[in-house]
C-alpha positions, 0 to 999 in steps of 0.5 A: 207818912202824913195823917189827916184828922177830920174837922169836928162834925159829921163828914161823909166817909168812904172805907173809913177815910173822911171825904171833905165835902164842898162846904167843909173845904170852903170853910178851910179855904176861908180860914187859911186865906183870912190868916194869910191876909193878916200876915200879908197886910202887916208887911206893908201896912206900916209904910203909910204911918212912918211920919206919925211913928217918928213923931210919936216915938221921937225916933229917927228915920233909920229906927222907923225903917227898922220897925218896918223891916224887922218884921219881914226879916224875922218872917223870911228867916224862920219860914223854912225851920218853922214850916218843917216843925209844923210838918212834924208837930201837926199843922193845925197846932202850929197854925193855932200857935202862930195865930196866938203869937201874932195876935198878941204881938199885934196888940202889943205893937198897937199899945207900944209906948216906945220904939224899943217896945215896938221893935220887940213886938214886930219881931214877935209878929214876924215869928208868929207870921212865920208859923202861919204863912207856910201852914196856910198853903200846906193845909190846902195842899194836904187837905184838898183833893187833887181835882180841886187843889189848883183852884184853891191854890189860885185863891191863895196866890190871889190873896198873897199877891193882892193882899198887900195892896189891899192891906195898904189901902185899908191902913191908909184909910185908918190913918186918915180917919183915925190914928196910926195905932188903929192899923193894928186893929185890922190884923187883930180882927182878922186873926180872931176870925181866922182862929175861930174858924181854924178851931172849928174847921181846919183838920190836922195833918202831920209827918211821922219822920224816921229821922231827927229834925235837921237843927243844923240845917235850920240854923244855917238857913236862918243865917243865910236868909238874914244875911241876904235880906239884910243886904237888900234892905240896908244896901240902899241906905248904908251904901252897897260898898259899906262894910256892914253891907259887904260883911252881910253879903259875905255871911249870907253867901257863905251860909247859903253854900254851907246850907247846900253842902250840909243838906247834900250830906244829910240827903233823905234826912235833910230839912230841904232836899236841894237835889230837888232843884234839878227838877225843872218844876221846882227850879222854874216855879221858884225862879218865876216867883222870885222874878214876878214878886220882885218886879211887883214890889219894885214897881210899887216903889216906883208908883207911890212917888209918882202918885204922891210927888208927881200927881200930888195925891194923898197916901189914901188916893195913892193906895186906891190907885193901885187897887185895879192892879190888885183886883186884876191880879186876884181875879186872874189868879183864880182863873189860872187853873182853868186856863192851865187845864186847857192849854197846860201849866207852862203856856199859862205861866209863859202867857202871864209873864209875857203879858206882865212884860207888855204891861211894863213896856206900856207904862214905860212908853206912855207915862207922862206927868201931864197925862197922869193916871190914864197913861199908866192904868192900861199897863197896870191892868196888863201887869196885874193880869199877867202876874196872876196868871203866872203865880198860881202855876208857879206855886203849884209847881213848887208844892207838887215837887215835894211829897205830901209829908213835906208840904210845910217845907214846900210852902215855906220854900214858896214863901221864902222865894217870894220874900227874897224876890220882894226885897230884891225888886225893891232894892234894884228897881228903887236904885235904878229909879234913883239913879235915873232921876239923879242923872236926868235932873242935873241938866234941868237945874240951870238958874235954880239957886244952889241950895234948893238945887242940891236938895232937889238932887236927893229925890223928887219928894225933896224937890217938892219941899225945896220948891218953896225956897226957890223963889221965882224958880219954884215951878221950874224946879218942880217941873224939872223934878217931875220930868226927871222922875219920869226918866228914872221911871222909864229906866226902871220899867225897861229893866223890868221888861228885860228881866221878864223877857229873859224869864219868858225865854227861860220858861218857853225854851227850857222850863217845865214848871209843873206837872201836867195839869190834872182835870178839874 
């Protein structure tokens, strides 16, 4: 059973039950979206400050990568356990606590004197984010009436999808005009605003369970997610066959199987009833989010070196170049519920997946080092629109499958799927780009001195740096690296097209990703 307490202040009532008016609902939506924006922006914000942190802390590149990745690892690992705790203890108290933890950790990170302190602060930030992220969506699904819920979820998914790019742009701007430590001012301000609005406007709701909390399931799920995310984050650096990578993979897979077995045994008292994955809505929605966020994150990995190393743009210009895709994604996320009402959720999702696949194909066919940004902009826009159309019905499918008292768990499952997809996309598409580049550049280094040639084989950024030592072959080396990058780019894009095509076929031939859309 789930109860909801009204926000402070008068509200219309019908038969003793508070009826939220449009103004109150708008305040709730703004509060949770601001909180979500702080979490999402912190996922990618530090990427633009890697060099600055390495210099200030005297830290290795591996340490800097851990500072960036540990946040995502903690966030993903704790989403399910903390989402379930929020359902039990109350969603508003959990959101307030998460905002407090996240805000304090962000301040500590901005003032961190050493890399070790920064690592600890980022872990704390991840814990706070894991309290916030599932609750923001659970508040929407448990508060908004059915006829307005889809529109609110569309806004939420737009912020979740485009917020990372917007946060990266603002972070790059702060690094350029101020200092990298100012990156933490943005989330602190967002958290302060979200906290004030939450205290004033967000109602409380909670579950009244008849069974004990699934502590064993929570622990096993944490181990499973840590194992799998670690593989995807460290595999490209350590090597996919390194002992640490293989051990983590074995632990992650064993824990996943153990989690499924344990939850089947717990049945109605489970943290997550895995039998629900037999429902096409939950399975189809989860698979779509996994693929869509994986492709989005992987493409970002491909786009940044294209902007910086091929086109020679700064970090700020590179993030600005991604904004059209982010804006298209956010706008189409808001339009998706209306389209789903007209033609149905499954056709809307399928249309979005198809359009995103077409965008990837356009970028693969027309990308050119000489043509520059105009050769990829149409594909970016198509991809942004398509992803926005597919994300909202996918999210609705997941939240609609679980009962109202389990909305924290439903939201956490949605978020875990996104995080796993992101890590998977970065690892696989990044690996395809690197392999394609490496295979293509060997045949283009004839005449280039061995030292610069060996450096160039490591990546396009290395090739640009090595050009200074290539003497008269400098331009040849840069040109070879740029053309080889385009070859690797095309390989990664076509892989994305294949994945999106397979997902399109699955959705159209077998999937039924959400219940019939209610009139809005």
